[in-house]
N, C-alpha and C positions, 0 to 999 in steps of 0.2 A: 686132368682128365676125368678122374671120378668126380671132381667137384662140378664140372660142366655136365656130366651125365645126370647127376642128382639134380641139378637145376632144370634140365631139360625134362626130368620126370615130374617135378612139381609143377612146371608151366603146363605140361601136358594134362596133369590131373585137374588143375585149376580150369583149363579149356574145357575138358570133359564135364566138369561140374556145372560150368556156365551153360554149356550147350544142353545138359540134362535139365537144368532149371528152366531154360527158356521153352523147351519141349513140354516140360510139366505144366508150365503156365498156359501154354497154348492148348494143350489137350484137356487140362482139367479145371483150370480156373474159370470162374464165371465171367463171361464177357461183360463189358460196361453196358448198361441198359440204355437204349436209345430213348430220350425224352421226346414225347410226341410234340408235334406243332397242333396247337388247338385252336378252335373258333366257335363262336355261337352268335347267332343272329335270329331274331323273330321274323319268321316267314310264314305264311300259309296258316296263319292263326295258332302257330305254335313256336316253341323254341327249338331251332335246329342247330345241333352241335356236330362238329368234325374233329376227328383226330387223325393225324398221318404220322406214321412211324417210318422215318427214313434218316439215313446218315447225312444227306445233302438237305439241311433244314431251310436254307434259302429257296431251294427248288420246291420243297414241301409247302412253304408258306406261299408262294406263288400260285400253285396248283389249288390250295385251299381258298384262296381269294377268288381265283377264276371259277371254281365250283360254286361259290356263293353268287357270282354274277350269272351263272346259268340257272341256278334256283330262283333268283328274282325274275328272270325272264320267263321262266316256267310258271310262276305263280301269276305274272302280268297277262299270260296267254290263257290261262286256265281258270282262274278264280271267279267264282259267282259274284264276289264282292268288289271286283275291279270293273269300273263302269265300261271301259273300252276293251275288255278282254274279248277273246273269240266267243267264249261261253255266254258272255253278256249280250254280245251281237246276236248270237243265235237265239237267245230268249227274247230279245227285243223284236226279232222278225217273226216270231212264233205265229204260224197260220197265215203268214203273208208271203215270205220269200225265202229261197236258199241263201246261205252264207257261205262264201268260199273260205276255207281254213287251210293252214299248213298241213303237210303231209302227216306229221307226228300227232297233231290234234285230231286229225280225221281218223287215224288208226286207233287213238286211244278211244274215241267215241265209238268206233265200231266194235272195239274189243269189249267195251262197257255194254254195248247192245248184245253181243254174243253171250256175255255172262248173265244178262238178264233172260236170255233164252234158256240157257243152261240150268237156271235156277227156277224156271217156270215163274219169273216175275218177282221172285223174293229179293233178289238184287235189282233194284230199278233206280237209274239215275235222273229219271223224271219225277222224284219224289220231292224236288225243290219247293214247290208251292206249299206242300204240307209242312216241311221242316221250317220255312220261313214264317208260317203261321204260328207254330208252336214257339219260336223264338229262343230255342234253348241255347243257341250260340250268342244270343244277345244278353244285355244286362237286364231285360224285362220279360222273361219267359211267362207263357200263360197257357191254359188249357182251352183250346178252341171248343165251341159247342157242336153238338151232333150234327146239325143242319150244315153248318160251315165245313165240317170235316167231309160230310157227303159231297158237297160241292167241289172240294179240292181233290178228293178221291177220283172224281171224274176226269181230272187233268193228269193223272198218273197212268202211264201205260208205255213202257220202253218200245212197243211195237209201232208207236206213232212218230218215232224218230226216223226221218227219211234220209236216205243217203244217195247222192248222185256222183257216182264213181268217176265219170269222165273228167270232171273238173274239181274234185275233191270238195264238194258242197253239201252242206247238212242243213236240214229244215225240221221244225217241229210242226206236226200237221195241223195243230189247233192252237188259237189264240188263248193266251193264258198259261200254255204249258211252259215248264222251264226244266233246264238241266242243271245238275250239280255234280260235279266229278269228286267231291270231298271224300267218298268212300273207296276211291282208287288212287286218286292223284298222288298221295305220298308214297304209297308203294310202287307206283309207276316211276316216280322221280328216284327212287334207289335203283331201278333198273338203268335210268338215264345216266346217273353219276357213276355207277359201275362201268358202264361201257366207256365213259369218257376218261376214267382213271386207270382202267386196265393197262393200257400201254405204258404207263410210267413205272410199272413194276415196283411199287413201294413195298417196303417190308411188311407194313400192316397199315390198315384203314378201317375206321369206324365212322358210320353216319348214323345219327338218331334224328328222326323227324316225326314227331307226334308218336304214335305207337308203333312205329316201324324202325328197325335197325338193320343196317347193312354192315356185316363184316367181311373184310378181305384180308387174306395173308395172316401174319402173326405179329404180336406185339414185340416179342424179344426172339433172339436167335435160339434160345433155349426153351421157349415156350410156343408150341405149334397152334395155339388156339386162344380165343378170347373167352372169357367167362362173363357171361351176360346174366344179370339178375332178372328174374321174372317177378314182376310186381305183385305184392299181396293186394288183391282188389278190395279188401276191406281194412286195409292199413294205411299207414302215411306214405308218402312218396318214397321214403327210404326203406320201407318195410318189404322184405323179399321172401317169396315162398321157396325159392330155390335158385341154383345157378346151373346155366347150360353152357357147356364148352363148345363153341362153334367156330367156324371158319369158312369164308366163301359161301355164306348162304344169307337169307334174309328172313328176319322174324316180324311178323305182323300181329299186333295184339288188338282185339276189339273187347271192350268192357263197359259196363254200366257205370263205372266210377270215373270215367274221363270227363265227361260233361254231362251235367244233370242238374235239376232242381227237385225239391221235395214240397208237396203239397198234401195236407191231410194224412200224413205218414205214409204217402206214397212216393217212390222215387221214379222220376220221369227223366230218362236218359236221351242220349242223341242218336241211338241205332233205332231206325223206324222199320215197323212192318208195313209194307205198302198195302196189304189186304185190310188193315184197320186204320190206316192213316194215323198211327199213333206209335208211341215207343214200344218196341217188341215186348211181349209178355213171354218170358223164357225162363227155363230152370237153369240156365248158365248165367254167370256173372262175369266170366272172362274166357276168351279163347285166344291162344296164341298159336299161330301157324308158322311151320319153318319149312321153307322150300327155297328153290333156286330163282324163282320169278317173283318180283316184288308186287306186281299188279295181281298175279294169281293169288299170293299170300294174303293181300288185303281184301280181294274178293271173298276168298274162302273164309276168313276170320269173321267178316260181316254176315255172310250167308249162314255159317253154321252156328254162330251166335243166335241168330233169329230162328233158326230150325230147332235148336235145343239138343240136348243130351242124348236123347234116344236115337235121333237121326245120325249124329256124330259117331256113336258107338256101333251103329249098324254099318256106316261106312268102313269102319275098321274091321268088323266081323266079316263083310263081304271082300275084304282085300282091295277096296276101291280108293285107298290113300296111299298107294304105293310111291307117289311121287312128292308126298308131303308128310310130315308128321306135326303132331299138336300136343299142347298141354291146355286142359280145360278145367275150370273150377266150377262146380255147380252150387246152388243155393244152400246145400247142406255141407259145404267146404270139403266136398271130396275132390281131389285133383286127380284126373285122368291124364295118363302119359303114355304116348306111343312107346311100345315096347323097345323099338329101335333106338329110343333115347336113354335107355337104362344106364348104359356105361358112360354117358356124358351129361346126365342130369344128377345134380346134388341137391336133394331136399333140404329145407330149413327144419330140421327136426325140433327146434326150439319153439315152433309154431303148434302147440299141441292140439289146437282145434281143427287142424287140417289133416286129412287121411289121404295118402299118397297110394294111387292104384295104377299099375302098369297094365296096359290092355293091348 
């Protein structure tokens, strides 16, 4: 009888130990990291990459592939460089006739018009004749002469985009005018993809398209954010001025280092000032905007880059940036960071040439 009792005690202690071990592992051990499903494709004149973190990798792969199909359709509808896109059709009919477009295209053009109004024309999607003349996106960029720039400037005015609400039609008022959505399309694409992917409730998702990054969810169960590197605007592609811990927001960056050429010691970049029909002369070399809307983030990064440091800091001082935050680098390598980002931004202190300032 005693022998049986002792056996039961030993079995009970073993069972307790096993249960305790299982509970410890469940409570304290690191979960197996989920390996993301990844993809990359060249679209919209840039490399577009995606990462989906989900336990169902087959489903994640299907959705990733579907997202690229959506992006291809988006480019074919909106690109200035696709001959039969809606944008190209509008440009071909400039000064002649209205062109009916799908609702989402009409809405994006209307939004761009409103951003032109809000920025007093600093953001102007009718800048296309000017940008094409400079050819910064091409293999043979050039500096147009003053007379040519004056002629092209006469074609730039967002107020001459005409909208016919009843049948969703758009027209440019004068022959020779052209629109280009390149300064807003990538940010707007982030909004489109976020809306399409939200119902899947993936653990985490990252989309990088040009200077725009969409982060949703979290990469691992024990990490509730993504750490996104903010590029050094005067370093290599892998050089980072700091890391920003984010989730469920979009970052849009505009900088003079993305596309440019140099002539006679001058850097001519791809962000234009409509008032001069030339690359913007500004005391900023990079502006990153963090907010909920991709289209707004890209608009703001472009607008504030052109307007310069004084205007940006004045917005902060007046409290007019409550719905967005920023990281901006000036020509003296001062990095201005919204004070709300202080707890989630980690500067790269090894870059001694930069001074980090929270405002």
